[in-house]
C-alpha positions in Angstrom: 5.7 -14.9 -8.9 2.0 -15.6 -8.4 -0.2 -13.0 -10.1 -3.9 -12.9 -9.2 -6.2 -11.1 -11.6 -9.7 -10.2 -10.4 -12.6 -8.4 -11.8 -15.1 -6.5 -9.6 -18.3 -6.8 -11.6 -16.1 -7.1 -14.7 -15.4 -10.2 -16.7 -11.6 -10.7 -17.0 -10.9 -12.8 -20.1 -7.9 -15.0 -20.8 -6.4 -12.4 -23.2 -6.4 -9.6 -20.5 -5.2 -12.1 -17.8 -2.3 -13.1 -20.1 -1.5 -9.4 -20.8 -1.5 -8.5 -17.1 0.7 -11.6 -16.1 3.3 -10.8 -18.8 3.4 -7.1 -18.2 3.4 -7.1 -14.3 5.6 -10.1 -14.1 8.3 -8.4 -16.2 7.9 -5.0 -14.4 7.9 -6.3 -10.8 10.5 -9.0 -11.5 12.9 -6.4 -13.1 13.2 -4.3 -9.9 12.5 -6.8 -7.1 14.7 -9.8 -6.5 12.1 -12.2 -5.2 8.6 -10.8 -5.5 6.0 -12.9 -3.7 2.8 -12.1 -5.3 0.8 -9.4 -7.1 -3.0 -8.8 -6.9 -4.5 -6.9 -9.8 -8.2 -5.9 -9.6 -10.3 -4.3 -12.3 -13.4 -2.3 -11.5 -15.6 0.3 -13.1 -16.2 4.0 -12.1 -18.8 5.5 -14.4 -17.2 5.6 -17.8 -13.7 4.8 -16.6 -12.1 1.5 -15.9 -9.8 1.2 -12.9 -6.9 -1.1 -12.3 -5.7 -1.4 -8.7 -2.4 -3.2 -8.1 -0.8 -4.5 -4.9 2.6 -6.1 -5.2 4.0 -7.9 -2.1 7.8 -8.1 -2.1 10.0 -10.5 -0.3 11.4 -7.7 1.8 8.0 -7.5 3.5 7.2 -4.2 1.9 4.3 -3.5 -0.4 3.9 -1.4 -3.6 0.5 -0.1 -4.6 -0.7 1.8 -7.7 -3.9 2.6 -9.6 -4.5 3.2 -13.3 -7.6 4.8 -14.8 -8.6 4.9 -18.5 -11.6 4.3 -20.8 -9.8 1.2 -22.2 -9.1 -1.7 -19.8 -5.6 -2.4 -21.3 -4.7 1.2 -21.0 -5.8 1.2 -17.3 -3.6 -1.9 -16.7 -0.6 -0.4 -18.4 -1.0 2.9 -16.5 -1.0 1.0 -13.1 2.0 -1.1 -14.3 3.9 2.0 -15.2 3.2 3.5 -11.8 4.3 0.4 -9.9 7.4 0.2 -12.1 8.3 3.8 -11.4 7.9 3.2 -7.6 10.1 0.2 -7.7 12.7 1.8 -10.0 12.9 4.8 -7.6 13.6 2.5 -4.7 15.4 -0.3 -6.4 18.8 0.2 -4.6 17.2 0.7 -1.2 14.9 -2.4 -1.7 17.9 -4.6 -2.5 20.1 -3.1 0.3 17.1 -3.6 2.7 16.7 -7.2 1.6 20.5 -7.9 2.1 20.6 -6.3 5.6 17.7 -8.4 6.9 18.1 -12.2 7.4 14.4 -12.6 7.9 11.3 -10.7 6.6 10.0 -7.6 8.2 8.3 -8.3 11.5 4.6 -7.3 11.8 2.3 -6.9 14.8 -1.3 -7.9 14.5 -3.8 -5.2 15.4 -7.5 -4.6 15.1 -8.7 -2.1 12.6 -12.2 -0.6 12.7 -14.4 1.3 10.2 -16.6 3.8 12.0 -19.9 5.2 10.8 -19.5 8.7 9.3 -21.4 11.6 10.7 -24.0 13.3 8.4 -24.1 17.1 8.9 -27.9 17.1 8.6 -28.4 14.3 11.1 -29.2 14.9 14.7 -26.3 14.9 17.2 -26.0 11.5 18.9 -26.9 11.2 22.6 -23.4 9.8 23.4 -20.0 10.2 21.8 -19.5 6.4 21.3 -18.9 5.7 17.6 -20.8 3.0 15.7 -18.5 0.3 14.4 -19.5 -0.6 10.8 -16.7 -3.2 10.2 -13.7 -4.8 12.0 -10.6 -6.2 10.3 -7.0 -7.1 11.0 -4.2 -4.8 10.2 -0.4 -5.3 10.3 2.0 -2.8 11.9 5.5 -3.5 10.5 8.8 -3.0 12.3 10.8 -0.6 10.2 13.4 2.0 10.4 12.2 5.6 9.7 13.7 5.5 6.2 12.0 2.2 5.4 8.7 3.6 6.7 8.9 6.6 4.5 9.8 4.4 1.5 6.8 2.1 2.3 4.4 5.0 2.7 5.5 6.4 -0.7 5.4 3.0 -2.4 1.9 2.3 -1.0 0.8 5.8 -2.1 -0.6 6.4 1.4 -0.9 9.8 3.3 0.5 8.3 6.5 2.0 5.1 7.9 1.9 3.8 11.5 4.9 1.6 12.2 7.0 0.1 15.1 10.3 1.9 15.1 13.1 -0.7 14.7 15.5 1.5 16.8 13.3 2.5 19.7 10.6 -0.2 19.7 7.9 2.4 20.0 5.0 3.2 17.7 5.7 6.0 15.3 3.9 7.7 12.4 5.3 9.2 9.2 2.9 11.4 7.2 2.8 13.6 4.1 2.7 17.2 5.0 0.7 19.8 3.0 4.0 21.6 2.1 5.2 18.4 0.4 7.7 17.4 3.1 7.4 14.3 5.3 6.5 14.5 9.0 7.6 12.0 11.6 5.9 11.6 15.0 8.0 9.7 17.6 6.5 9.8 21.1 9.7 8.3 22.6 11.5 11.5 21.9 9.3 13.7 24.1 11.3 15.8 26.4 10.2 16.3 30.0 9.4 20.0 30.1 
């Protein structure tokens, strides 16, 4: 597995790089049959150090975690423990998912935009057209509803847009305030 270690305005030395490669290599390799790569990025937020981790798995799914601490090694270990917990929780489903599919998860390319936020003190704009700050590419994976819920939880996101493997339509799963998971499927609208 390829592990990329970056520092955002932080110098990442050889000792930290070696610690991260050993720790994350063992954790991700233990629960995923063929992990592809892992990107570990260190940054600073005031007095805390932050370790962001994104692990891309051979099943096409992604696990994300974040660790925060005043010590850089503790931040790395915290992020590693979170990724390991996610993968341990879904180990059986990840392996079953990989065996059921002969090819990786399909993904549609889509445009993703960052829109300028509205300041409450600012004057109301003349038109309602948003100002685009940035444009990027996003991937919309073809998943079953169960796989989408698993991906949303592993990526620690509040929602996930996906193409439903069964119906072919775009669906959304999201975390509800009551702790349950919501699912929006426009294909199941009844003609009332």
